[in-house]
N, C-alpha and C positions, 0 to 999 in steps of 0.2 A: 798180630792184629789182622782182622779180616780186611780185604780190599774191596772197596765199593765198585771197582771196575768190572768185577765178575759176578756180582750179585744183584738181584732185584732190589729196588729201594726198600720194599717192605721187609726184606730179609736183613739188609744192612742196618736198618733202624734198630733191629733187635741185636745183632751180633757185633756191630762196630763199637770201637772204644773199649773192648775188653782186653785184659792184660795177658792172658795165656791159658794153656791147658795142662800145665804141670800138676801132678797129683797134689791135692791139698790146697791148691790156689782157689781163691774165692771166685764164684761165677759172676757175681756183681761187683764192680770196682767199689772200693771203699771211699770214704771222704778223707782227704788229706788236710788235716787241720794243723797248719803250722805257718808261722810268719818267717821262720829262719831255717836255713839248711847248712849242714856241715860242709865246709870247703876250705881245708887248710892250704897254705901256700898260694901259688899263682891261681888266678881264676880259670876254671875250666868251663869254656862256653857250652859244653855239652851237658853240664850238670846244673840243676837249679841253684840259684844264689840267694834269692830273697823273694818273699811272698808277693811283692808287687810285680815281679817279672814272670813268674811261672808257678804252676800248681798242677799236680797230676790229675786232679778232678776236673779242672778246666780243660786240660788236654784231651781227656776222654770225651767230654761233651763236644769240644771243637772238632774232634775227628769225625764224630757222627754227623754233625750238621754240615761240615765241609764236604764229607763224602756224599751226602745226599744232594748237595748242590754241585757235585762234580769237581771239587777241589779239596781232597782229603787233608792236605797240609795247609790249607789257606783260610781257615776260619779263626776269627779273634772274638772272644766273648767279652761283653761289657756289663757294667753294673745295671744298665737299663737300656731300653730301646733308644731313648733320647741321648744317652751317652754315646751309643753307637752312631746316632745321627749327627751329633756334634763332631765326632771324629771324622765322619764321612765328609762333612762340609769343610773341615780343615784342609782337605785335599784340593779344594778349589783355590787357584792362585789368587793372591790379594789383588783386588781390582778387576778380576776376571768376571765374565758374564756367566751367571748361573741360570740356565733354563730349567724351569720346574713346573709341574702341574699345578694349575690354579686351585684345584680341589684336593690337594694332597692332605695328609693327616695334619690337623690344625696346628700341632705344636712344632712339627717340622717346618710348616709354612711360616709360623711365627718366628722361629729361629732364623730362617732365611731372610725374612723382612727386617729383623733386627740387624743382621749383618749388613744388609743393603743400606739401612738407615745410618749405620756407622761408617759407611764408605768402604767396607771390606770387599763387597761384591756388587756387581750390577745384576739385579734380579729381573728376569723376564718370566712372567707367568703365562702359561699356555694351557689350552684344552688338550689333554693328552689323548683324548679319543679322536681328535682332529689331526690326522697324520700330516696333512699339508701344512697346517698351522705350526706344528712342531718343526717340520722341515724348514719352514721359512725363518724360524728363529735361530737355527743352528749356525749359519755362517758367522764366524768371529766369536762364537761362544767358547767358554773354557770348560764347561761341564753341563751334562744333561742328567737331571734326576727325575725318574719316572716311578709312579706308583700304579700298579695294575693287578687286579681290580682296585679302584680307588676307594678311599674311606672318607665319607660314608655313602657316596653316590653310586658305588658299584659300577663305575664306568670301566671299559676295557680298552686298553691301548693296543695297537698293532705293533707289538714289541719287535718282531723281526724286521719290519719295515723301518722302525725308528733306529735300530742298530745299524742297518745298512746306510741310512742317511747320515748318522753320526760318524760312521767310519769314513764316508766320503768327505765329511767336513773336518775330520781329525779331532772329534770331540769325544772324550771319555764319557761313559754312560754308567750310572748306578740305578738299580731297580730295588724298590721296596717290595719284597716278595711275601710279606706277612700274610696277606689274605689267601694267596694261592698255595703257599707252602712249597717246599721243594718237590712235593709229590705231583703237583699239577703243572708246574712249569720250572724250567732250569735256565734262567737268564744267561748264566756264564756260557753254557753250551751254545747258545744262539748268538752271542756277540757282546754281551754286557761285560763291563770291567769289574764292577763291584755289586754284590747283592747284600741287601740289608734285611734283617728280621727283628721285629719285636718278639723275642723268644718268650716274653710274658704270655703271649697268645697261644697259637696252635702248637708250637713246638713243645712248650712246657705242658700246656693243656689242662691244668687243674686249678687255675686261679689262685695259686699260692706262691708264685715266683715273679719277681721283676727282674728282667734280664734282656740283653740285646746281643746281636751278633752281626759282624760284617764278614763277608767271604770274598776273597779275591784270588785270581790265578797268578797274576803278575807279582814277582818277588819284590819289585820296587814299591808297588802300591801296598803290598802286605807289610813291608818294613815300615812304611810311613804310618800305616794304621796302628801297628804294634807300638810304635814310638809314641803316638798320641795316648794310647792307654797307659803306657809307663809314666809319661811325664805329668799327665793329668790325674793319674791314680784312679781312673774309673773302672776298677777291677771288680769282677763278680766275686761274691763270697763263695767259698768251697761248698757250703751247704746248699746254696741256691743253685750252683752248677750241678751238684749231685741230683737235686730234685728235677732240674731240667733234663738231665740225662735219663732219669727214670721216666719222665714224661714222654720224651721223644720215642721211647721204645714202643709205645702204643699209638703213635701218630697215624700210621697207616689204617688201623682198624677204627680209630676214632673219626678220622676224616671220612672214611668210606661210609660209616653209619650216618654221620651228621649231614654229609652231602646228599645222600639218598632222601633223608627226611626233608631237607631244604627244598628239594625239587618238588616233593609232594605238597608242601605248605605253600610254595610260590604259586603253584597251579590253582590251589583252592582260594588263596587270597585274591588272585586275579579275577575271580568270578564273584567276589563278595561285594554287595552293593555299597558298603561303607568305605571301601578301599578305592581311592582315585587312581592310584598307579602302583605297580609292583616293579621294583628294580631288581632283576635277577637274570644273569646272562643265559641261564638254562631255559628260559622261556623263548620260544621261537620268534616272538615279536619284539623282544628286547633289542635296543640299538646295538648292544655289544655281542649279540648271540653269534653272528657269523664269524666274527674275529675270534671269539673265545673258542668256538667249535674247531677252528682251524689251528689255533696256536696253543691251546691248553689241553690237558688230559682230563678235564672235568670242569664243572662250573662252580665248585666250592660250596661252602655252607653259610655264606653271608648273603643277606638280602636286605632290602629296605622297602618300606611302603610309605606312600603319601596318603594322608587322610584329608578330610574336608578343610581343616584349619588347625591352628596351633592348639586350640582348646580340645579338639577331638584327640589329637596326638597325646596331649598330657593326660586326658581322661583314660586313654587306653593303657598307659603305663601304670595307672592307679587301679585299674579294674582287673588286671591279670592276677592270677593266684598261683600258677605253676611257673610261668616265666618270671625271671627276676629282673626288676629294673636296676640297671647298673652300668657303669662306664668301663667296659672291657669287652673282650670277645675271645673266641677260640677255646673256651673251657668246656668241661663235660656238661655243665649246666647251661640251659638256654637263657640268654640275656636279651633285653631290649631297652631302647633308650631314644628319647627325642633329642636328636643331636644338637639342635640350635639352642638348647638350654646351656650349652658350653659357651662361655663368653668369647673364646677365641675361634669358634667355628666360622668358616668363611660365609659371607653373606649370600653366596650362591647356593648354599644348602637351604632347601625350603623349610620354613618354620613348621610345616606339618609333617616332616619326614621322621619316621621311626626306623632306626636300624635294628635288625634282628640278627643275633648270633645263635645259630641252631646248635643245640647240644645233643646229648645222647638219650634223652627221655623217649618214651614211646611216642610215635608220630601221632597216634589218635589222642593221646592225652594232651599233647601240645596243641593240636588243632582244636580240641574241645575247649581249652582255656582261651585261645584266641577268639574262637567263635562266640563264646559267652561275653567276652570283653567287648568285642566289636558290636555285638547285639545290644549292649548297654549304652552305646553312644547316642 
């Protein structure tokens, strides 16, 4: 198998997780569809035993994602992003203080609040873009969970500064890297302990898979994460893992195209009279621009706009013809959504905010559709 240490990320996304180059071997790994493995006699820990513990299709996918994040042997795939998130929060000691972004993905925030309500953790919600506020919350904390850029406000945290502060306070750090992907930032390399992905999004990239991943370098953390998957049974299906593996092969070219288009659209939307605000760190006047330019290798393909009010935002989602109104992101098709229609969305998200996930369609076609829809408001 190829090593991620000696290859560019775009190359490793293509060649990682392959089984070998012997004559007659398949170029693309197959799908291992089995629940049971042959193991006579004493259990051999180096061989698969049962379908809840191991699967070759998972392993190939995990090798690629782990390699892209800088930990080839340290990725664990889950049945969904939230299954991964639940396993992540299980690492927080009972009764410990969990410091978390106040505008994190709504279901992760809901889970944290449920755990706090049950007395499992003490939850402290912070503005992750306010480095001083995060630092102030760290003394005595048991865990810091950060999402950057955030969903859906596209805020950018100064992750290196937060890692440094967490190390001084002795606090483990996890980062939801779904929006940036491993191509734009690698939290483990800079000081994070665990990286989380909703692989449903950019990693799979075709809106046909629900999957999650956790990546860790530390063997103890990795064993705890694997244990959670085994005992809770939140395992990915082999077919879903195979689809995700096929999807991640094209992540570099998909993200490059979508990011370039997002930059063009953000600039045009910023000058449209119907748009009150554009949230995109690639814009020089965006609050997160300086931090993103310093800490990331690109600005991503997610942006958000604010319109005059809720009615205008709803009208926009009904007026588009090429953009698809839908609740997801990171696929080849461009999606948009008024986020506050989701009941669990934090109240800090404006009612008029529309989140846009830029896909692979031609930039002029995407702009023409937005322009006609905005003109109808």
